[in-house]
C-alpha positions as a LaTeX table, in Angstrom:
\begin{tabular}{lrrr}
\hline
Residue & $x$ (\AA) & $y$ (\AA) & $z$ (\AA) \\
\hline
Met1 & 126.45 & 62.67 & 106.13 \\
Ser2 & 127.13 & 62.28 & 109.84 \\
Glu3 & 124.32 & 62.26 & 112.40 \\
Ala4 & 125.71 & 65.48 & 113.85 \\
Gln5 & 125.66 & 67.17 & 110.42 \\
Ser6 & 122.15 & 65.88 & 109.74 \\
Ala7 & 120.91 & 67.27 & 113.06 \\
Ala8 & 122.60 & 70.59 & 112.37 \\
Asp9 & 120.90 & 70.82 & 108.96 \\
Glu10 & 117.51 & 70.03 & 110.49 \\
Asn11 & 117.96 & 72.78 & 113.06 \\
Arg12 & 119.22 & 75.38 & 110.58 \\
Phe13 & 116.73 & 78.11 & 109.80 \\
Pro14 & 116.75 & 79.40 & 106.21 \\
Thr15 & 117.97 & 82.72 & 104.83 \\
Val16 & 115.66 & 84.60 & 102.48 \\
Gly17 & 117.15 & 87.24 & 100.21 \\
Ile18 & 114.98 & 90.20 & 99.21 \\
Ile19 & 116.08 & 92.23 & 96.19 \\
Gly20 & 115.11 & 95.83 & 96.89 \\
Gly21 & 115.36 & 97.81 & 100.10 \\
Gly22 & 111.98 & 99.52 & 100.21 \\
Gln23 & 109.15 & 99.44 & 102.72 \\
Leu24 & 107.92 & 96.01 & 101.62 \\
Ala25 & 111.23 & 94.45 & 102.61 \\
Arg26 & 111.18 & 96.52 & 105.80 \\
Met27 & 107.75 & 95.22 & 106.80 \\
Ser28 & 108.92 & 91.65 & 106.20 \\
Ala29 & 111.35 & 91.95 & 109.13 \\
Gln30 & 108.85 & 91.42 & 111.95 \\
Pro31 & 107.31 & 88.18 & 110.64 \\
Ala32 & 110.81 & 86.92 & 109.78 \\
Ile33 & 111.87 & 87.52 & 113.39 \\
Ala34 & 108.83 & 85.63 & 114.66 \\
Leu35 & 109.51 & 82.71 & 112.31 \\
Gly36 & 113.22 & 82.67 & 113.09 \\
Val37 & 113.97 & 83.26 & 109.41 \\
His38 & 117.08 & 85.25 & 108.49 \\
Leu39 & 116.66 & 88.08 & 105.97 \\
Arg40 & 119.27 & 89.54 & 103.65 \\
Val41 & 118.47 & 92.65 & 101.62 \\
Leu42 & 120.02 & 94.04 & 98.44 \\
Ala43 & 119.59 & 97.78 & 98.86 \\
Ala44 & 120.78 & 100.74 & 96.82 \\
Ser45 & 121.82 & 102.63 & 99.95 \\
Leu46 & 122.11 & 102.23 & 103.71 \\
Glu47 & 119.42 & 104.93 & 103.87 \\
Asp48 & 116.89 & 102.68 & 102.16 \\
Ser49 & 113.85 & 101.82 & 104.24 \\
Ala50 & 114.70 & 98.15 & 104.82 \\
Ala51 & 118.43 & 98.77 & 105.25 \\
Gln52 & 117.65 & 100.81 & 108.38 \\
Val53 & 116.15 & 97.81 & 110.22 \\
Ile54 & 117.58 & 94.63 & 108.65 \\
Pro55 & 121.20 & 94.00 & 109.72 \\
Asp56 & 122.28 & 91.81 & 106.79 \\
Val57 & 122.43 & 94.40 & 104.01 \\
Arg58 & 124.36 & 94.25 & 100.77 \\
Ile59 & 124.69 & 97.46 & 98.78 \\
Gly60 & 124.23 & 97.19 & 95.04 \\
Ser61 & 121.88 & 97.72 & 92.14 \\
His62 & 119.16 & 95.29 & 91.12 \\
Asp63 & 120.26 & 95.62 & 87.48 \\
Asp64 & 123.94 & 94.89 & 88.18 \\
Val65 & 124.35 & 91.21 & 87.37 \\
Gln66 & 127.47 & 90.69 & 89.49 \\
Ala67 & 125.94 & 92.51 & 92.48 \\
Val68 & 122.85 & 90.27 & 92.30 \\
Leu69 & 124.89 & 87.08 & 91.90 \\
Asp70 & 127.16 & 87.99 & 94.82 \\
Phe71 & 124.12 & 88.88 & 96.92 \\
Ala72 & 122.48 & 85.50 & 96.23 \\
Glu73 & 125.49 & 83.46 & 97.33 \\
Gly74 & 124.45 & 81.13 & 100.17 \\
Leu75 & 120.76 & 82.10 & 100.15 \\
Asp76 & 117.99 & 79.51 & 100.39 \\
Val77 & 115.61 & 81.55 & 98.26 \\
Val78 & 115.51 & 84.92 & 96.49 \\
Thr79 & 112.37 & 87.05 & 96.38 \\
Phe80 & 111.56 & 90.70 & 95.67 \\
Asp81 & 110.57 & 94.06 & 97.07 \\
His82 & 109.82 & 95.22 & 93.49 \\
Glu83 & 109.50 & 93.71 & 90.00 \\
His84 & 112.29 & 95.60 & 88.26 \\
Val85 & 115.09 & 92.99 & 88.21 \\
Pro86 & 115.93 & 92.26 & 84.55 \\
Pro87 & 114.73 & 88.79 & 83.44 \\
Glu88 & 118.17 & 87.88 & 82.09 \\
Ile89 & 119.71 & 88.39 & 85.56 \\
Leu90 & 117.04 & 86.22 & 87.16 \\
Ala91 & 117.73 & 83.52 & 84.57 \\
Gln92 & 121.37 & 83.46 & 85.71 \\
Leu93 & 120.25 & 82.90 & 89.30 \\
Val94 & 118.11 & 79.96 & 88.22 \\
Asp95 & 120.94 & 78.55 & 86.13 \\
Arg96 & 123.08 & 78.55 & 89.28 \\
Gly97 & 120.51 & 76.45 & 91.11 \\
Ile98 & 119.22 & 79.29 & 93.31 \\
Ala99 & 115.51 & 79.16 & 94.15 \\
Val100 & 113.75 & 82.28 & 92.85 \\
His101 & 110.15 & 82.98 & 93.92 \\
Pro102 & 108.26 & 84.10 & 92.00 \\
Ser103 & 110.12 & 82.51 & 89.11 \\
Pro104 & 111.32 & 84.60 & 86.16 \\
Asp105 & 108.65 & 82.95 & 83.97 \\
Ala106 & 105.96 & 84.11 & 86.38 \\
Leu107 & 107.43 & 87.51 & 87.22 \\
Ile108 & 107.52 & 88.63 & 83.58 \\
His109 & 103.72 & 88.95 & 83.78 \\
Ala110 & 104.13 & 91.67 & 86.40 \\
Gln111 & 107.12 & 93.22 & 84.62 \\
Asp112 & 105.52 & 93.52 & 81.20 \\
Lys113 & 101.88 & 94.54 & 80.91 \\
Val114 & 101.57 & 93.35 & 77.30 \\
Val115 & 102.80 & 89.86 & 78.26 \\
Met116 & 100.32 & 89.95 & 81.15 \\
Arg117 & 97.38 & 90.98 & 78.97 \\
Ala118 & 98.17 & 88.31 & 76.38 \\
Ala119 & 98.38 & 85.52 & 78.97 \\
Leu120 & 95.22 & 86.52 & 80.83 \\
Ser121 & 93.21 & 87.00 & 77.64 \\
Ala122 & 94.34 & 83.61 & 76.34 \\
Ala123 & 93.14 & 82.05 & 79.61 \\
Gly124 & 89.71 & 83.64 & 79.21 \\
Leu125 & 90.10 & 85.92 & 82.20 \\
Pro126 & 88.21 & 89.25 & 82.13 \\
Cys127 & 90.34 & 92.14 & 80.83 \\
Pro128 & 89.62 & 95.55 & 79.29 \\
Gln129 & 89.84 & 95.78 & 75.51 \\
Trp130 & 93.51 & 96.21 & 74.62 \\
Ala131 & 96.09 & 96.33 & 71.86 \\
Ser132 & 99.85 & 96.73 & 71.68 \\
Leu133 & 102.12 & 99.00 & 69.67 \\
Ala134 & 105.78 & 98.16 & 69.13 \\
Ala135 & 108.42 & 100.66 & 70.24 \\
Asp136 & 109.95 & 100.75 & 66.77 \\
Ala137 & 106.69 & 101.05 & 64.83 \\
Asp138 & 106.94 & 103.55 & 61.96 \\
Ala139 & 104.68 & 106.58 & 61.72 \\
Ala140 & 102.17 & 104.96 & 59.38 \\
Thr141 & 101.84 & 101.83 & 61.55 \\
Thr142 & 101.55 & 103.91 & 64.72 \\
Gln143 & 98.74 & 106.00 & 63.25 \\
Ser144 & 96.97 & 102.93 & 61.90 \\
Val145 & 97.11 & 100.98 & 65.19 \\
Leu146 & 96.00 & 103.95 & 67.31 \\
Ser147 & 93.22 & 104.89 & 64.89 \\
Glu148 & 91.87 & 101.36 & 64.58 \\
Phe149 & 91.91 & 100.72 & 68.31 \\
Gly150 & 90.37 & 104.13 & 69.05 \\
Glu151 & 87.50 & 103.36 & 66.70 \\
Arg152 & 87.01 & 99.92 & 68.26 \\
Ala153 & 87.34 & 100.82 & 71.95 \\
Gly154 & 86.17 & 104.43 & 71.79 \\
Trp155 & 87.96 & 107.59 & 72.88 \\
Pro156 & 89.48 & 108.47 & 75.29 \\
Leu157 & 92.10 & 105.72 & 75.45 \\
Ile158 & 94.60 & 104.79 & 78.14 \\
Leu159 & 98.23 & 104.55 & 76.99 \\
Lys160 & 100.70 & 102.68 & 79.20 \\
Thr161 & 104.33 & 101.75 & 78.84 \\
Ser162 & 104.45 & 97.96 & 79.08 \\
Arg163 & 107.44 & 98.05 & 81.46 \\
Gly164 & 108.61 & 100.24 & 84.31 \\
Gly165 & 105.48 & 102.18 & 85.23 \\
Tyr166 & 103.98 & 102.21 & 88.74 \\
Asp167 & 101.99 & 104.52 & 91.05 \\
Gly168 & 100.55 & 106.38 & 88.06 \\
Arg169 & 103.86 & 106.73 & 86.22 \\
Gly170 & 103.99 & 105.62 & 82.61 \\
Val171 & 100.24 & 106.12 & 82.15 \\
Trp172 & 98.51 & 108.72 & 79.96 \\
Val173 & 94.95 & 109.48 & 78.86 \\
Ala174 & 94.44 & 110.42 & 75.20 \\
Asp175 & 91.18 & 112.10 & 74.23 \\
Ser176 & 91.81 & 111.87 & 70.48 \\
Leu177 & 94.05 & 110.37 & 67.84 \\
Asp178 & 96.12 & 113.54 & 67.69 \\
Ala179 & 96.61 & 113.45 & 71.48 \\
Ala180 & 97.64 & 109.79 & 71.35 \\
Leu181 & 100.14 & 110.44 & 68.55 \\
Ala182 & 101.59 & 113.34 & 70.55 \\
Ile183 & 102.04 & 111.14 & 73.64 \\
Val184 & 103.82 & 108.42 & 71.65 \\
Glu185 & 106.06 & 110.97 & 69.93 \\
Ala186 & 106.93 & 112.71 & 73.21 \\
His187 & 107.88 & 109.46 & 74.99 \\
Pro188 & 110.01 & 107.29 & 72.71 \\
Leu189 & 110.40 & 103.72 & 73.95 \\
Thr190 & 113.12 & 101.16 & 73.52 \\
Ala191 & 112.37 & 97.47 & 72.95 \\
Pro192 & 111.38 & 95.24 & 74.64 \\
Thr193 & 109.15 & 97.94 & 76.16 \\
Gln194 & 105.99 & 98.47 & 74.09 \\
Trp195 & 102.90 & 100.62 & 74.24 \\
Leu196 & 99.85 & 99.01 & 75.82 \\
Leu197 & 96.62 & 100.58 & 74.61 \\
Glu198 & 93.51 & 100.03 & 76.72 \\
Glu199 & 89.92 & 101.15 & 76.69 \\
Arg200 & 89.02 & 103.65 & 79.38 \\
Val201 & 86.89 & 101.57 & 81.72 \\
Asp202 & 83.72 & 103.07 & 83.16 \\
Phe203 & 84.09 & 101.58 & 86.63 \\
Thr204 & 82.16 & 102.10 & 89.83 \\
Arg205 & 85.17 & 101.48 & 92.09 \\
Glu206 & 88.56 & 99.79 & 92.26 \\
Leu207 & 89.04 & 96.51 & 94.10 \\
Ala208 & 92.04 & 94.35 & 94.90 \\
Ala209 & 92.24 & 90.60 & 95.45 \\
Gln210 & 95.26 & 89.09 & 97.17 \\
Val211 & 96.24 & 85.46 & 97.23 \\
Ala212 & 99.27 & 83.58 & 98.52 \\
Arg213 & 100.43 & 80.49 & 96.61 \\
Ser214 & 103.20 & 78.07 & 97.53 \\
Pro215 & 105.41 & 76.00 & 95.18 \\
His216 & 103.46 & 72.81 & 95.95 \\
Gly217 & 100.22 & 74.52 & 94.95 \\
Gln218 & 98.55 & 75.45 & 98.25 \\
Ala219 & 96.78 & 78.79 & 97.97 \\
Val220 & 94.76 & 81.05 & 100.25 \\
Ala221 & 92.67 & 84.11 & 99.37 \\
Tyr222 & 92.30 & 87.25 & 101.48 \\
Pro223 & 89.07 & 89.26 & 101.72 \\
Ile224 & 88.48 & 91.50 & 98.72 \\
Val225 & 89.30 & 95.13 & 99.48 \\
Gln226 & 88.27 & 98.48 & 98.06 \\
Thr227 & 91.07 & 100.86 & 97.11 \\
Val228 & 90.91 & 104.63 & 96.66 \\
Gln229 & 93.52 & 106.33 & 94.47 \\
Gln230 & 94.85 & 109.89 & 94.74 \\
Asp231 & 96.88 & 111.16 & 91.77 \\
Gly232 & 97.60 & 107.57 & 90.75 \\
Ile233 & 98.77 & 106.58 & 94.26 \\
Cys234 & 96.81 & 104.38 & 96.64 \\
Arg235 & 95.40 & 106.56 & 99.40 \\
Glu236 & 92.95 & 104.33 & 101.26 \\
Val237 & 92.07 & 100.64 & 101.56 \\
Ile238 & 88.89 & 99.25 & 103.14 \\
Ala239 & 88.83 & 95.57 & 104.07 \\
Pro240 & 86.53 & 93.95 & 103.22 \\
Ala241 & 85.13 & 96.06 & 100.37 \\
Pro242 & 81.86 & 97.49 & 101.74 \\
Glu243 & 78.56 & 96.38 & 100.22 \\
Leu244 & 80.28 & 94.04 & 97.76 \\
Ala245 & 77.82 & 91.37 & 96.65 \\
Ser246 & 78.87 & 87.93 & 97.84 \\
Asp247 & 78.87 & 86.52 & 94.31 \\
Leu248 & 81.23 & 89.28 & 93.13 \\
Ser249 & 83.48 & 88.75 & 96.14 \\
Ile250 & 83.71 & 85.04 & 95.40 \\
Asp251 & 84.26 & 85.79 & 91.70 \\
Ala252 & 87.12 & 88.19 & 92.51 \\
Gln253 & 88.82 & 85.57 & 94.68 \\
Arg254 & 88.28 & 82.94 & 91.99 \\
Ile255 & 89.82 & 85.22 & 89.36 \\
Ala256 & 92.88 & 85.92 & 91.52 \\
Leu257 & 93.40 & 82.22 & 92.25 \\
Lys258 & 93.07 & 81.44 & 88.54 \\
Val259 & 95.60 & 84.16 & 87.66 \\
Ala260 & 98.04 & 82.68 & 90.18 \\
Glu261 & 97.62 & 79.25 & 88.59 \\
Val262 & 97.86 & 80.51 & 84.99 \\
Val263 & 101.09 & 82.47 & 85.48 \\
Gly264 & 102.54 & 80.02 & 88.02 \\
Val265 & 103.21 & 82.57 & 90.73 \\
Thr266 & 104.70 & 81.62 & 94.10 \\
Gly267 & 104.43 & 84.05 & 96.98 \\
Met268 & 101.94 & 86.89 & 97.24 \\
Leu269 & 99.93 & 87.99 & 94.23 \\
Ala270 & 97.81 & 91.15 & 94.12 \\
Val271 & 95.23 & 91.46 & 91.35 \\
Glu272 & 93.91 & 94.99 & 90.97 \\
Met273 & 90.43 & 95.04 & 89.45 \\
Phe274 & 87.71 & 97.37 & 88.24 \\
Glu275 & 84.15 & 96.76 & 89.39 \\
Thr276 & 81.82 & 97.69 & 86.54 \\
Ala277 & 78.13 & 97.45 & 85.87 \\
Asp278 & 78.83 & 94.27 & 83.90 \\
Gly279 & 81.19 & 92.61 & 86.39 \\
Leu280 & 84.92 & 92.60 & 87.10 \\
Leu281 & 87.88 & 93.46 & 84.87 \\
Ile282 & 91.54 & 92.87 & 85.71 \\
Asn283 & 93.63 & 96.03 & 85.79 \\
Glu284 & 97.18 & 95.15 & 86.91 \\
Leu285 & 99.19 & 92.51 & 88.79 \\
Ala286 & 101.86 & 92.66 & 91.50 \\
Met287 & 103.83 & 89.56 & 92.52 \\
Arg288 & 104.94 & 90.56 & 96.00 \\
Pro289 & 103.32 & 92.05 & 99.09 \\
His290 & 101.24 & 95.02 & 97.95 \\
Asn291 & 99.91 & 98.28 & 99.31 \\
Ser292 & 96.37 & 96.92 & 99.16 \\
Gly293 & 97.38 & 94.31 & 101.74 \\
His294 & 99.09 & 96.45 & 104.37 \\
Trp295 & 95.93 & 96.25 & 106.47 \\
Thr296 & 96.69 & 92.56 & 107.05 \\
Ile297 & 99.55 & 93.37 & 109.46 \\
Asp298 & 97.02 & 94.41 & 112.10 \\
Gly299 & 93.73 & 93.24 & 110.60 \\
Ala300 & 94.27 & 89.62 & 109.51 \\
Val301 & 95.22 & 86.41 & 111.30 \\
Thr302 & 98.28 & 86.10 & 109.04 \\
Ser303 & 99.74 & 89.16 & 107.36 \\
Gln304 & 100.61 & 89.24 & 103.69 \\
Phe305 & 104.27 & 89.58 & 104.68 \\
Glu306 & 104.25 & 86.40 & 106.77 \\
Asn307 & 102.38 & 84.45 & 104.12 \\
His308 & 104.82 & 85.65 & 101.47 \\
Leu309 & 107.71 & 84.27 & 103.53 \\
Arg310 & 105.82 & 81.05 & 104.19 \\
Ala311 & 105.01 & 80.66 & 100.51 \\
Val312 & 108.51 & 81.25 & 99.11 \\
Leu313 & 109.86 & 78.78 & 101.70 \\
Asp314 & 107.11 & 76.29 & 100.77 \\
Leu315 & 105.75 & 76.21 & 104.31 \\
Pro316 & 102.03 & 75.69 & 105.02 \\
Leu317 & 100.20 & 78.97 & 104.61 \\
Gly318 & 98.51 & 80.87 & 107.43 \\
Ser319 & 94.87 & 81.87 & 107.71 \\
Pro320 & 93.99 & 85.01 & 105.72 \\
Ala321 & 90.82 & 85.63 & 107.78 \\
Ala322 & 90.06 & 89.13 & 109.02 \\
Arg323 & 90.25 & 89.81 & 112.76 \\
Ala324 & 87.53 & 92.51 & 112.77 \\
Pro325 & 84.43 & 93.38 & 110.75 \\
Tyr326 & 86.38 & 96.18 & 109.01 \\
Ser327 & 89.94 & 97.44 & 108.76 \\
Val328 & 90.78 & 100.79 & 107.16 \\
Met329 & 94.33 & 101.49 & 106.02 \\
Val330 & 95.30 & 105.03 & 105.02 \\
Asn331 & 98.65 & 105.89 & 103.50 \\
Val332 & 100.62 & 108.79 & 104.94 \\
Leu333 & 101.53 & 110.72 & 101.80 \\
Gly334 & 104.31 & 113.27 & 102.06 \\
Thr335 & 103.85 & 117.02 & 101.87 \\
Asp336 & 106.35 & 119.87 & 102.05 \\
Lys337 & 105.97 & 119.82 & 105.82 \\
Gly338 & 107.94 & 117.74 & 108.32 \\
Gly339 & 107.44 & 117.00 & 111.99 \\
Ile340 & 105.97 & 113.51 & 111.73 \\
Tyr341 & 107.41 & 112.31 & 115.02 \\
Ala342 & 106.15 & 115.45 & 116.73 \\
Ala343 & 102.64 & 114.50 & 115.53 \\
Tyr344 & 102.73 & 111.15 & 117.32 \\
Arg345 & 101.52 & 112.59 & 120.63 \\
His346 & 98.32 & 113.95 & 119.10 \\
Val347 & 97.61 & 110.92 & 116.89 \\
Met348 & 98.26 & 108.33 & 119.57 \\
Ala349 & 96.29 & 110.20 & 122.22 \\
Arg350 & 93.33 & 110.76 & 119.88 \\
Glu351 & 93.34 & 107.24 & 118.39 \\
Pro352 & 94.73 & 104.70 & 120.87 \\
His353 & 93.32 & 101.86 & 118.72 \\
Ala354 & 95.12 & 103.01 & 115.58 \\
Lys355 & 98.36 & 101.36 & 114.46 \\
Val356 & 101.01 & 103.63 & 112.95 \\
His357 & 103.66 & 102.22 & 110.60 \\
Met358 & 106.41 & 104.52 & 109.33 \\
Tyr359 & 108.96 & 103.62 & 106.66 \\
Gly360 & 111.97 & 105.71 & 107.65 \\
Lys361 & 111.70 & 107.95 & 104.57 \\
Ser362 & 112.38 & 111.65 & 104.32 \\
Pro363 & 109.25 & 113.63 & 103.39 \\
Arg364 & 108.54 & 114.86 & 99.90 \\
Pro365 & 105.18 & 115.61 & 98.26 \\
Gly366 & 103.28 & 112.47 & 97.29 \\
Arg367 & 105.83 & 110.03 & 98.70 \\
Lys368 & 104.52 & 107.07 & 100.72 \\
Leu369 & 105.98 & 107.72 & 104.17 \\
Gly370 & 103.94 & 105.20 & 106.13 \\
His371 & 100.41 & 104.08 & 106.84 \\
Val372 & 97.80 & 103.99 & 109.58 \\
Thr373 & 95.42 & 101.08 & 110.19 \\
Ile374 & 92.38 & 101.08 & 112.42 \\
Ser375 & 89.88 & 98.25 & 112.85 \\
Gly376 & 86.36 & 97.94 & 114.23 \\
Asp377 & 82.71 & 97.69 & 113.25 \\
Asp378 & 81.72 & 101.35 & 112.60 \\
Leu379 & 83.02 & 101.87 & 109.05 \\
Pro380 & 82.23 & 105.61 & 108.63 \\
Ser381 & 83.99 & 106.32 & 111.92 \\
Leu382 & 86.99 & 104.19 & 110.96 \\
Ile383 & 87.35 & 106.02 & 107.63 \\
Glu384 & 87.16 & 109.44 & 109.30 \\
Arg385 & 89.57 & 108.54 & 112.08 \\
Gly386 & 92.06 & 106.79 & 109.82 \\
Asn387 & 92.18 & 109.72 & 107.41 \\
His388 & 92.48 & 112.22 & 110.27 \\
Ala389 & 95.46 & 110.35 & 111.70 \\
Ala390 & 97.22 & 110.05 & 108.32 \\
Asp391 & 96.58 & 113.71 & 107.46 \\
Tyr392 & 97.84 & 114.86 & 110.85 \\
Leu393 & 101.02 & 112.83 & 110.46 \\
Ala394 & 101.57 & 114.28 & 106.97 \\
Gly395 & 100.99 & 117.83 & 108.14 \\
Val396 & 97.85 & 118.33 & 106.02 \\
Ile397 & 95.93 & 119.28 & 109.16 \\
Asp398 & 97.04 & 120.46 & 112.59 \\
Glu399 & 93.90 & 120.12 & 114.67 \\
\hline
\end{tabular}
């Protein structure tokens, strides 16, 4: 290699490919600009959230093997806006020598909840009681498995599809054996998707722990946050979780770091947890930037989006420390009303310290259109002001 070529390679900044054109890819654009990193996005449409702001866009489906292979040509690393890329397609990327972070072997734990439960339970990590039911189980086996688990864990039970569910989709509550049988019958599954059966956890609140982990093993842990759900969708995040005992906070971070090590994740990992009277239980995993970490854009030294880019490129990770005593992030959830831009004048005049982030999506009820973050030391005021701003933007209130 010539000296000129060597110098050119040293001065070349990498290109990161993100499969999926949603808001997570969109919010990765600003830290990529600051780092000088080039982004390429595989989006389903030019109307997708990320496709509106990232110039290098390829149109195609995440489950089209040729579209994904063509997209990955010339990339330094491939990462994800969502976990829905089929494992067999990811395996082809790896076979072609393309760096994929998180790896297919790690990502399967976020793609398949039964695989996740089995791995975490084997590692001795705290999980709810659970069992699995094969998609092709006959009627007698289905009744036997549901009945036995119901007797062991107690009714009601939570039934989840092992693959494909998110934001409350693919989740049902069964109050009895008959109700559980009716749910299974009404929603036939195809292998490798299975039924995941879980005890209904009596929790005091929901928490989330986020860590970033690089290929060479460096990891950092963000403050533990409290999340509030509305119809299965995250509505509000408080960072750090108020009145969380220091030993529980440390335990939650320890659990998340252990999960990252056990499954071998690279990039951001979100571990959603239940706080119970007896301690913490792991609910679900996400191997990408996550809604529970959107507060970090304005409230942390290094946002989850920047640390995800740093991690997948195997760069030293940035500080996850909070910039203020509290940050409150409230999602703007769509209604049947429009006029979000028209609401800016009121929101920005009333809350000059609030940060508004919109995703370029058309409104529809329950859709995540954006979020508002506000930081400070008066938590009740932050919660009230953050919710007022989000509700005004969504058209829930007009005063």
